[in-house]
Phi, psi and omega in degrees: 000320180292328180281331183284329184293313176299324179296318179295319179296322180294320179296315180296318178298318180296319180294322177294321177294319178297320180292319178297319179296321180292319180293320179297318179295322177294322181293314178296322180294325181289336180280323189273320185271121182251355180274173180239124181271098181277355180271354178110159183291340183282342183255122181279136177249150175294143181247126181253134173271120187249125174259144182210180181226144179283114178204126181285130005255021185286308178220124180222155177260116178230119178058045179065016177232156179270137176211165178143184182300312182292327178292318178294321177296319179296320180294321180292320179293322178297319179293326183280319185261359176060068172216158174259163184212154176236119185264133173229141176279137184303138188293317185266000176070020181250155176283313179145112178210167179277123179281167178302335179280352178098359179265153179274138179258180171067206182294326177297318178298321180292325178291320179295323179276009180060022174283343175215149180278321179217161177237115179246106185193172173291066185259116185285136176281114179235164182291322178297318178290325182292338178285340182246337175229173177249147180240147175276181172299133180306135176262349176216137176257143182209192178199193180248126181229183182239122180259129185232162172259132185302321186293340181293338179237356182294330180280351181264024183296136185296149179293332178257044180296337180292346177274354187294329182302333179245146176284168180299321180296322180293317178298319179297316178297321180293319177297317178297317180297323182294310182296318179298317181294317180294323176294319176295323179295319176296315182292314183295321181295328180278329179281328187285125176287341177287334181268329184217086191285315181240091182301331183287327187251341185252169176244130179275124184279342180271067170289172182296320179295318178295326177294319176299318180294320180297315179296322179291324177297321178295323178297327179270008181057040176241139176277122182236157176269160359286158181263134181290143180248315184288154179298319182297317178294320179294327176297314180297315179297317182295317180292328176289324176296316177300320180295315184292323180295314178297319180297314180295325177295317178295319181295314180296319180293318181288324178292322177295318177296323179298315184284323181289322182283336181073010182267070178300164179295108184295136173289340179246097180259329185228175178290334177290323174296326179293322180290324185287330184282162181235359183279322184257138165276156179216149180194186184215187178286136179291130177076011181274166179296332178295319178297316181285339174296313181289328179293322186265354181285145177266355178293129183303319181295317179294324178294322178294322178294316179297316180298320178296316181290323182291320180291330181248036185309313183290343185254326185258338178277138182248160184274318185229162179293324177297321177296322180293317181296317181297320181291322177296321182286334186253352182212176179279079187220137178245131182258128176259122183193196182293129185297324183290326176288328179289327175297323177294318178298318176295331179283324181277329183238107191288350177269007177252153179209149177259134177297151185298322186290136176227129182237170174059059178307132182206179182220157172267127180231169176268125181269135175228168175291153180296143182065018180286138179290345183277344184301308182291321181295319179291325179295316179296319179295321178296318178297320178295321179292326177292315182295329179277354179088003182293324180294321178293323178299315179295323180296315180290327181295311188267352177255007182288133181197161179289335182262000186296314184295317183291326182289339180270349179291127179246095180284144179214151179301149180289125182270161182298334180297328180291338179251020182300317178297325179293316178294326177294318176301316179297317181297318178294319179295318178296320178298318179297321179296319178293318179299317180296322180292319177296321180295319180294319178292323178294321181296318178293321181294324181293320177291320180291326179292328180290324179284321183271358180054048174240168176289149182296322181296320180295317178294320179297319179295319178297318180299315180296318180296320179294317184286332179261010176058042176243002182290322181295316178296327179291320178296317183296322179293322180294319178295320178297319180293324178293318179296321180294325180287328179291000000 
């Protein structure tokens, strides 16, 4: 009995220690493994260590858990390729660049040092990174853009901002159409016998100045005198009225869109505009692929941007994307970065806008170690997700915002091509008016030639000379010629 009691106590103690160890292991495992083993607990799945970086909306911390575009993408890939994963945020908060010591930092460095198996993040595929790690097929396409605050240029609105709805070419075409129409109105009113029956005894009210006033009144939708009587003059007037009504409708619609959208003509449209101005400072993420894009570019404009950022490195380069957005909203600062992330910022913050120009088309890919068996499998899985529309679904899910539609609207002045049909209609109407005036004058000349027993062409010529005030000059030239012959 004395020997059995110590043995029984040892057995009970051992069982308690084993139970506690089992519970501790289950607890630790629930913290590390974020995948779901759908094949059952008896079948072991490979576990991948995934490094990522906190950036909205790719990876975010909500209620002590990670969520975002990359987390949803990782979950879909794990379900398709049957693996479990453990997500860790990169220690130094960097994407990946070569340090002065020659070592890689950020997520690229962790993959190289085998601290992580893959990197799932908004990680840009570059040639320098491709030399040390392998990338899958890009799951998102992007470029380099300029993020601005709307208030920085709203006060610089042009004094002639009311001309913005139409381009310079359109305004030039409209001025030419106005002068041409008024001249045709003046010409047709002089040729038509129904408008000016007796040139010797009557006064023609459609002088050139009166025709200009008539055309201007139609532009203002006001009825002005003189009023046309002849059919030919009415044809010209009617087609000009139709032209002005359509023109005013287009102007009002475009001007309303300009004011409501708030997308004034940005003084900074391109990277060249950014370099030339002196009001805004500009920079990018320190150690990002965008910074090295400008460093390695041979473009003179890009080299100027790099030199500016390099000389003011401590002042214009930012550590995180959130810091960049905050700085753009609070100071005269323009952020150069990934266009897709800037679209999100413009969607979340309605006072931000991205400049139209985008350069350096690139993609976000998943980084793996070189010769990793997962590279090809992940690339094929990304392609399948793209073909099935899952990537588009994730894009719409995480980029959805009340300001998204408005931030994407790119207003531009109305070009002449948009009014091409209107200009063509006006030209046809003017041609019909001139033809009708010539027909009316020909008809009168034919009747007059029958009474005067002259040729129709002679009477028609006399009528034109009389109406255009060139008959007197013709007579003088004929008399001069007769005296010279004598």
